[in-house]
N, C-alpha and C positions, 0 to 999 in steps of 0.2 A: 770583434775589431779594438782598437784601440781609439784613443779621441786625438788623433790624432786629423783627421780627415775631418773638411766643413763643408757643406752646403753651400754650392758659389751660385748664386744667380745670374746667369749671363741675358747682361740689359742689352739688347744688338741699340735696339732707339740711341741709347743715350754712351752709350761704346763703356759700358762699365761690369763691372764684376763686383759682384755686395752679397758679405757672409751672412746666409740666412739667418747665423745667430746671434751676432757682434750689429748685423745692418753697419756696419763697417762696409766704402767700397773704393772701388782702383778705377777711377779711370782710366780707361785709355785710348787705344787710336789706329782707323782703318791704314795700313798697309799690302802692299803684292809682294810679294815675293812664291820666286821662281821652283821656291824648294816646298812638296808637298813632303806632310811625313805625321805617322803616327808614335809616339810614342811615348813608353809607361816610365813612371817613377821609383815606379818597384818590382825589384827585377825578379824577382820570386811568385809576378801576382798572375793568381789565371788568368788576367787581360794577356801581359808580355809572354805566357802561354800558347796565349792560341795567335797572336801577332806575329809571335817567329811561325808560326804553326801553316800558317795560311800568308806568307807576303805578300801575294800576289793581291790581295784585295786593298794595302795599302800599296802600290804602286800606279803612279799618274797615270792616266791617261792615254796611250801612245807613246808610250815608252821603248826604246828603243831597244830592240834585241826582243818584244817580246813573242812567245807566243797565242800563238790563236788554237782554244780547243774546245772547239766547235764546230760548226761544217752550214752555220747561219750563216746568211746572203743578204744582204740590205739594197732592196733599190725598190724604184719609183717609177709606178709606170703609168706610159701618161697616153693624154689621145690623140692621132692627129691631126696636125692643125693648128697653126700660130699658138702661139702659146701667151698667158692672159697678159691686154699691156696695164706695163705698172711707168709711167715716167721713169728715167735715171732717175740719181741725184748720185754729186760728186760729193766723195769721203772728204774730210780738214785731213789736209796734205798728211800733216801727224796718224791720225787712223788707218792715213790708205798704207802707209811706208809702216806700219806695225801688224794692218794685213797681209798684207803680200807678203813679210818676214815668216808670219804667219803661216800662211797657208806658202810657202817654200821650202821649209820647218815640213807639216803633214807630207807635203807630196814626196821628200826623201825621204819620212818612217816609211813612207806605204802605208799612212792613215785612206789617201784620199788621191783618186787618178784626176786624169785631164779628162773631163769632157765628150762625147764622142756625139755628144747632138747640133746641129745644125745651126742651132739656136744660142 
């Protein structure tokens, strides 16, 4: 490999990248992003080939039109009787709005379905 590659250390707590060779560092910030992807800088690398060969591993979960390639069914078996009690708590208005939006999207995509439970 050529000398253009650096060893970068990721310091999550301090939000910075550190070049192991020069000890130079770059501050970063946490941001929310709807776009999730993995890309390679060098187009002809083995990693680029792998990413193009297996595109499903880099798609976000719940992608619209996603084909299920297994017959696994997840379910939770419960015992008869009332559920374990926990006092209900309200979400903050902004959190409630966000949660409702997320649930509606997952319902539309078929990721979740309405419960048939009487509880």
